C-alpha positions in Angstrom: -4.6 -11.7 25.9 -3.6 -7.8 24.0 -7.0 -5.9 24.7 -7.8 -2.8 22.6 -11.1 -0.7 22.6 -13.1 -0.3 19.1 -16.3 0.4 17.3 -18.2 -2.0 15.3 -18.6 -0.6 11.7 -20.4 -3.5 10.2 -21.4 -7.1 10.8 -20.8 -9.9 8.1 -21.9 -13.3 9.3 -20.3 -14.3 12.6 -17.6 -12.0 12.5 -17.4 -8.1 12.8 -15.8 -5.5 11.2 -14.1 -2.5 13.5 -12.3 0.3 13.8 -9.5 0.9 16.9 -10.6 3.1 19.3 -6.8 3.0 20.5 -4.8 6.1 21.2 -1.7 6.3 18.9 1.5 4.5 20.4 3.0 7.9 21.9 -0.2 8.9 23.8 -0.4 12.2 21.7 -3.0 14.5 22.3 -2.9 14.8 18.5 -2.1 18.7 18.8 -1.6 21.0 15.8 2.5 20.7 16.1 2.7 17.0 17.0 4.5 15.4 14.5 3.2 12.1 15.5 -0.5 13.4 15.1 0.5 14.9 11.8 1.9 11.6 10.5 -1.3 9.3 11.6 -3.7 12.0 9.5 -1.4 11.5 6.2 -0.7 8.1 6.0 -4.3 7.1 7.3 -6.4 9.2 6.4 -9.3 6.3 6.2 -9.2 4.7 9.6 -8.3 1.0 8.8 -11.0 -1.7 9.2 -10.1 -5.1 11.0 -12.1 -8.3 10.7 -12.7 -10.1 14.1 -14.9 -12.9 15.2 -17.9 -11.9 16.9 -19.4 -14.7 19.4 -21.2 -12.0 21.8 -23.3 -10.6 18.9 -22.1 -7.1 19.2 -24.1 -4.4 16.6 -23.1 -1.7 14.5 -22.1 1.6 16.5 -21.6 -0.4 19.5 -18.2 0.0 21.4 -16.4 -3.1 22.2 -13.1 -4.1 23.4 -11.3 -6.6 20.9 -9.0 -9.3 22.1 -6.1 -11.3 20.6 -4.2 -14.0 22.4 -0.8 -13.0 23.4 1.6 -15.7 21.3 -0.7 -15.1 18.6 1.3 -11.5 17.8 4.9 -13.3 18.6 4.1 -16.0 16.4 3.1 -13.7 13.7 6.2 -11.8 13.7 8.6 -15.1 13.9 6.6 -16.2 11.0 6.5 -12.8 9.2 10.2 -11.8 9.9 12.5 -14.3 11.3 11.5 -17.1 8.9 12.0 -15.2 5.6 15.5 -13.8 7.1 16.7 -17.2 8.1 15.6 -18.7 4.7 17.9 -15.7 2.7 20.3 -16.0 5.1 21.1 -19.9 4.5 19.8 -19.7 0.6 22.6 -16.9 0.5 25.1 -19.1 2.4 24.6 -22.1 0.2 24.8 -20.4 -3.0 28.0 -18.5 -2.1 29.7 -22.3 -1.5 28.6 -23.1 -5.0 28.8 -19.9 -7.4 30.7 -17.1 -5.4 28.8 -14.0 -5.3 26.4 -14.4 -7.9 25.1 -17.5 -6.7 24.5 -16.0 -3.2 22.3 -13.2 -4.8 20.3 -16.4 -6.3 20.7 -18.4 -3.3 19.2 -15.5 -1.3 16.2 -14.9 -3.8 15.6 -18.5 -3.9 15.2 -18.4 0.0 13.1 -15.7 0.0 10.5 -17.4 -2.9 10.7 -20.5 -0.3 10.0 -18.4 2.9 6.9 -16.5 0.4 5.7 -20.4 -0.5 5.9 -21.1 3.2 3.9 -18.2 4.5 1.4 -18.5 1.8 0.6 -22.5 2.4 1.2 -23.1 5.9 -1.6 -24.6 8.0 -1.1 -23.7 11.0 -3.8 -22.6 13.4 -4.4 -18.8 12.8 -5.3 -16.7 16.0 -7.5 -14.6 14.9 -8.9 -11.3 17.1 -12.1 -11.4 19.1 -14.8 -9.1 20.2 -14.3 -9.8 24.0 -16.9 -7.8 25.8 -19.2 -4.2 25.0 -19.2 -0.9 26.3 -15.4 0.2 27.1 -14.8 3.0 24.7 -10.9 3.8 26.1 -8.0 2.4 27.8 -8.6 4.7 31.0 -12.6 3.5 31.7 -10.9 -0.2 33.0 
């Protein structure tokens, strides 16, 4: 299970909206001269909120730990990156055989279109993040 600390910002039915309290990927201190800190402030002026299942009934403002099953991240990466890439290459290869370079371009675009339809309509069960427990505000508190 992949876990990260978060803070509940609002509730909606059986779900909670949370803001991640995890440090940046490099563990940056947020110092004035830090490039990572600068980019984070420019690109993410507002903290993004994420909808998660809330089976423990966490309240607004509460510090929680949010978890995602291990295979969910890999499955999403394969669906979102590998499948479109393979369909692009397959479409371009088939198009190349029938109509040369222009066919390769058209086939590649058709492959990307099929990938977009697949991703939009796929009915595979999706794993959603879930609130696991209350009270931990940082990874260091374990």
